[in-house]
DOKE-280428 format. One record per residue (C-alpha): residue in three letters; y, x, z. Coordinates in steps of 0.001 Angstrom, whole numbers, padded with zeros to 6 digits, always signed. Layout:
ALAYXZ ...
END
This chain:
MET-018136-031508-035865 ILE-014324-031416-035644 VAL-014478-030439-031918 PHE-016888-027647-032820 LEU-014543-026403-035508 PHE-011579-026561-033114 LYS-013438-024530-030365 CYS-014337-021835-033086 LEU-010692-021588-034179 LEU-009501-021438-030527 THR-012071-018752-029697 CYS-011024-016782-032713 PHE-007357-017136-031893 LEU-007767-016002-028275 LEU-009988-013063-029382 LYS-007168-012118-031758 MET-004662-012377-028982 GLU-006707-010272-026671 ASN-007282-007536-029270 SER-003625-007395-029981 ASN-002768-006833-026318 LEU-005521-004209-026004 LYS-004339-002500-029163 TYR-000919-001903-027691 LYS-002339-000720-024285 ILE-004731+001781-025969 GLY-002176+002778-028419 SER+000177+003902-025648 THR-002439+006403-024639 MET-002681+007841-028094 ILE+000902+008900-028394 LYS+001183+012752-028382 GLY+002889+014214-025390 VAL+003110+010823-023502 GLY+001204+010880-020117 THR+000660+008401-017304 GLN+004087+008599-015669 THR+005914+008435-019044 ILE+003956+005326-020163 LYS+004832+003701-016823 LYS+008510+004583-017143 LEU+008509+003049-020663 VAL+006774-000080-019683 THR+009212-000530-016726 ALA+012213+000025-018923 LEU+010983-002161-021934 GLY+008684-004721-020222 SER+005398-004104-022042 GLU+003321-001750-024007 GLU+004011-003841-027130 ALA+007756-003312-026672 MET+007191+000492-026783 PHE+006106+000233-030406 GLN+008764-002404-031398 THR+011832-000697-029945 PRO+014087+001323-032335 LYS+013891+005073-032068 LYS+017681+005382-031113 LYS+017095+002912-028121 LEU+014076+004950-027007 GLU+015985+008143-027009 LYS+018364+006783-024421 ILE+015674+006072-021862 PRO+015785+008919-019278 GLY+013178+011537-019875 ILE+012110+010255-023354 GLY+014481+012232-025709 ASP+014223+012935-029419 TYR+010706+014349-029508 LEU+008883+011697-027695 SER+010795+008884-029294 GLN+009696+010331-032667 GLN+006115+010312-031565 ILE+006349+006723-030439 ALA+007807+005854-033752 GLU+004510+006822-035458 GLY+003407+003389-034204 PRO+001718+001884-037275 LYS-000853+004662-037563 ILE-001410+004881-033848 LEU-001931+001070-033593 ASP-004512+001067-036534 ASP-006633+003709-034662 ALA-006152+001712-031348 LEU-007316-001476-033065 ARG-010381+000372-034432 GLU-011153+001454-030861 VAL-010908-002069-029585 GLU-013344-003254-032281 PHE-015706-000379-031602 ALA-015746-001202-027934 GLN-016490-004798-028445 LYS-019443-004033-030819 ARG-020836-001540-028225 GLY-020466-003602-025124 ILE-017922-001244-023745 SER-015331-002525-021233 ILE-011719-001365-021544 LEU-010006-001146-018204 PHE-006201-000881-017920 TYR-004891+000553-014811 ASN-003520-002734-013433 ASP-006792-004577-014143 ASP-008793-005837-011175 GLU-011875-003937-012405 TYR-010059-000632-012784 PRO-011071+001738-009843 LYS-008403+001138-007186 ARG-008954+004509-005586 MET-007919+006202-008794 VAL-004663+004193-008993 GLU-003626+006124-005818 CYS-003546+009359-007890 ASN-000352+010058-009726 ASP-002231+011365-012767 HIS-004659+008609-013170 PRO-005729+007532-016746 ILE-003943+004518-018121 VAL-007138+003330-019679 LEU-010741+003831-018823 TYR-013815+002935-020865 LYS-016898+001932-019110 LYS-020385+001030-020270 GLY-022710-000364-017780 THR-022631-002800-014879 ALA-021336-000791-012000 ASP-018561-002197-009873 LEU-015984+000571-009575 ASN-014504-000702-006383 LYS-017325-002152-004204 GLY-018890-000036-001451 LYS-018779+003616-000637 PHE-018274+006232-003347 LEU-019591+009836-002938 GLY-019046+012492-005757 ILE-021659+015102-005926 VAL-020993+018157-008121 GLY-021977+021693-008381 THR-023279+024565-010526 ARG-025209+024062-013671 LYS-027678+026748-012535 MET-028801+025030-009419 THR-031267+026903-007165 PRO-034454+025326-005618 TYR-032558+025262-002267 GLY-029664+023338-003732 LYS-031895+020958-005456 SER-033962+020172-002331 VAL-030792+019550-000171 CYS-029138+017427-002841 GLU-032246+015214-003196 ASP-032758+014973+000605 ILE-029106+013922+001242 ILE-029259+011178-001448 LEU-032610+009888-000089 GLU-031302+009675+003463 LEU-028123+008008+002487 SER-030078+005453+000354 GLN-032180+004574+003344 ARG-029189+003767+005571 HIS-026270+002905+003142 ALA-027545+000882+000175 ASP-023955+000367-000926 VAL-023244+004027-001627 THR-022456+004822-005304 ILE-023093+008334-006506 VAL-020597+009819-008962 SER-020930+012991-010957 GLY-020419+014431-014467 LEU-023859+014130-016289 ALA-023936+017867-016714 TYR-026842+020234-016368 GLY-027793+021362-012739 VAL-026395+019602-009727 ASP-024965+016665-011758 ILE-028032+015543-013452 CYS-030089+016046-010256 ALA-027717+013731-008374 HIS-027866+011042-011047 ARG-031583+011050-011275 LYS-032264+011033-007552 ALA-029845+008190-007137 ILE-031690+006143-009754 GLU-035063+006926-008120 CYS-033580+005787-004667 GLY-032138+002597-006129 LEU-028534+003620-005753 ALA-025747+002949-008376 THR-024645+006074-010099 ILE-021662+006643-012368 GLY-021380+009539-014835 VAL-017757+010494-015776 VAL-017832+012225-019146 GLY-015345+014305-021160 HIS-015817+012517-024529 GLY-015900+009107-026157 LEU-018778+006686-025596 ASP-019948+007050-029174 GLN-022068+009953-027989 ILE-023705+011350-024814 TYR-023205+015136-023991 PRO-025498+016834-023404 TYR-027823+014990-025682 ALA-030737+015933-023366 HIS-029407+013611-020782 LEU-029343+010485-023032 ALA-032338+008868-021607 THR-030913+009216-017988 ALA-027557+007925-019165 ARG-029287+004798-020549 ARG-031072+004230-017283 MET-027830+004540-015370 MET-026152+001989-017524 GLU-029137-000407-017326 GLU-029848-000062-013576 LYS-026357-001063-011898 GLY-024608+002259-012969 ALA-022247+003160-015713 ILE-020875+005823-017934 VAL-017086+006207-017705 THR-014530+008069-019701 GLU-010740+008156-020465 TYR-011449+009296-024114 PRO-011629+007007-027154 SER-014588+007249-029513 GLY-014547+010188-031964 THR-013111+012625-029350 LYS-014486+016035-029987 ILE-016429+017941-027316 ASP-013774+020137-025785 ARG-013811+022307-022659 ASN-010481+021170-021518 ASN-011595+017481-021489 PHE-014367+018311-018978 VAL-011880+019980-016738 SER-009652+016881-016923 ARG-012588+014503-016192 ASN-013069+016349-012845 ARG-009952+014663-011579 ILE-011474+011237-012269 ILE-014738+012082-010280 ALA-012481+013140-007373 GLY-010113+010205-007736 MET-012735+007468-007829 CYS-014556+008694-004683 ASP-014064+008446-000927 ALA-015343+012029-000642 VAL-016765+014820-002699 LEU-019737+017071-001910 ILE-020118+020373-003527 ILE-023760+021367-003503 GLU-023640+024871-004941 SER-020970+026835-006824 GLY-020183+030245-007971 GLU-016890+031969-007251 LYS-015374+029947-010125 GLY-016381+026735-011802 GLY-015668+023060-012476 ALA-016992+021973-009100 LEU-014257+023972-007386 LEU-011741+022337-009609 THR-013061+019006-008548 ALA-012664+020108-004888 GLU-009098+021042-005592 PHE-008389+017578-007099 ALA-010042+015939-004171 ASN-007938+017807-001677 SER-004765+016948-003550 TYR-005713+013276-003517 HIS-006359+013340+000309 ARG-010121+012851-000116 ASP-012680+014347+002114 VAL-014398+017443+000698 PHE-017766+018707+001864 ALA-019637+021882+000924 LEU-023305+023043+001406 PRO-023312+026468+003025 GLY-025491+029276+001651 ARG-026506+032751+002504 ALA-023968+035425+002338 GLY-024038+037152-001029 ASP-025974+034418-002829 ILE-024093+034032-006154 TYR-024288+030208-006307 SER-023196+029844-002665 ILE-020044+031967-002859 GLY-017832+028966-003922 CYS-019048+026721-001135 ASN-018790+029363+001461 ASN-015213+030165+000458 LEU-014194+026491+000506 ILE-015530+026352+004076 LYS-013986+029603+005197 GLN-010508+028445+003687 ASN-010764+025081+005581 LYS-010819+023390+002186 ALA-014117+021737+002879 SER-016182+020647+005846 LEU-019567+022152+006344 VAL-022416+019729+005484 GLU-026094+020253+005724 SER-027456+016576+005867 ALA-026660+013024+005180 LYS-025956+012607+008994 ASP-023175+015165+008765 ILE-021583+013004+005988 GLU-022196+009875+007987 TYR-020379+011404+010942 LEU-017477+012985+009025 MET-016884+009649+007000 ASN-017391+007472+010053 TRP-020110+005579+008174 ASP-022190+005296+011368 GLY-019495+003365+013083 ASN-019332+005695+016029 GLY-015825+007264+015549 GLN-013812+004938+017740 THR-011631+006743+020115 ASN-010537+005564+023490 ILE-006897+006696+023786 GLN-004933+004141+025745 LEU-002652+002043+023474 SER+000901+002198+024450 LEU+002057-001346+024487 PHE+005767-000903+025015 GLN+006670+001654+022348 GLU+009734+000878+020192 LEU+008248+000949+016653 SER+010229+000924+013443 ASP+009509-001973+010951 LYS+007139+000164+008944 GLU+005259+001415+011954 GLN+004885-002041+013236 SER+003553-003264+009909 ILE+000912-000521+010007 VAL-000094-001513+013521 GLU-000479-005156+012332 PHE-002797-003988+009544 PHE-004995-002347+012172 ARG-004776-005376+014450 THR-006067-007766+011854 GLU-008435-005595+009819 GLY-009594-002731+012064 ALA-010197+000900+011223 MET-009552+002031+007632 GLN-009181+005167+005386 ILE-005503+006212+004545 ASN-006156+005598+000891 ILE-007211+001920+001504 LEU-004254+001496+003965 SER-002008+002892+001128 ARG-003239+000211-001240 LYS-002771-002584+001327 SER+000596-001493+002655 GLN+001871-000397-000810 MET+003137+002730+000782 SER+002505+006161-000660 ILE+000000+008629+000911 SER+002818+011104+001964 GLU+004868+008327+003628 LEU+001886+007001+005435 THR+000874+010480+006574 SER+004197+010869+008285 LEU+004227+007413+009810 LEU+000640+007805+011235 PHE+001556+011192+012708 GLU+004453+009494+014540 LEU+002150+006649+015665 GLU-000414+009280+016938 MET+002273+011000+018852 LYS+003239+007799+020485 GLY-000379+007033+021400 VAL-000536+004040+019250 VAL-002812+005086+016560 ALA-005768+007555+016713 SER-007375+009465+013810 MET-011075+009594+013341 PRO-013585+011375+011131 GLY-013663+010505+007430 ASN-009761+010242+007198 MET-010055+007075+009107 TYR-007333+005687+011453 ASP-007419+002847+013991 LEU-005308+001549+017062 ALA-005819+003938+019818 HIS-007607+001341+021917 ALA-009717-001634+020952 ASN-007594-003952+023125 GLY-004734-003480+020805 ARG-006516-005795+018322 ARG-006431-008662+020718 
END
């Protein structure tokens, strides 16, 4: 009996400690005017999220880039932390996972993006890091042509790549079509929404959302419960769709629209962008055709095009002779060693492994290509210029 009571007390103590830590982490995202980079700056300067709320205002003001206004917002700590604790308790009651940006379960692809959310809320069983991730987005007024191609591409991918996860925004049109076809084909699918997980919008997609959460998928958001439905939130969530994925496919889009914003985010994150072409003059093909004309997206008509462009079929190896006697810098040599031991990889994965920025890697890889040491392949993949270089 005493042992049982001790275990109960220990469990309660650990839960209280966990809730306290999460309270400060979530609280940091609720401070007005404080974004991702500012939170990181404060944590670096002060040591933890908890310290942000315990540091006197005058000391906060002295941190470069904080100043009077932001320090005053942080000083509103007690009310912010009350709201944050309620969010922690809400998440625990609803089975919602709270993922902080340096947690193992947080999507590693997203961390590469400078504007990634500090916290993500996830309901469902999907692994946000395992396998291949393809975003599929487009107009809410999808045509029969767009629906047919979208469904065919997902079906073909599911037959050859069971580890593909389809990511979209749970909206009408292309989004919901992609989610439902992924479920039908047995693929994991993730819906990124622009509101808290106390609701599903649009409500008409509630049944699909539940199936997604039950069948190895998930619903993900950066917003706490109680967040009002706001157009700007849906614009912001487009960056998460782009950042979570290896590539983004635009099925159909008008001259303007959220899908084109997702493509812009994807390009800025060095993700591959694909677009389905349409007939000249078709209103819901204008956006895709423009992306292709402006070299902002590769033309895709089938799953095989995606496989080739992403090097998912494994046939992208080049045969350029490796120059064995090049003088390489220390950083260039470290990149070569990654390829020697692990083989071909995408630049975003290499960035994570090498802990170098995308911009720095792009420059180094270009130099290595010029020296004949490294070769680029479809799908933003790189490898040693000759297989013998791995021996």
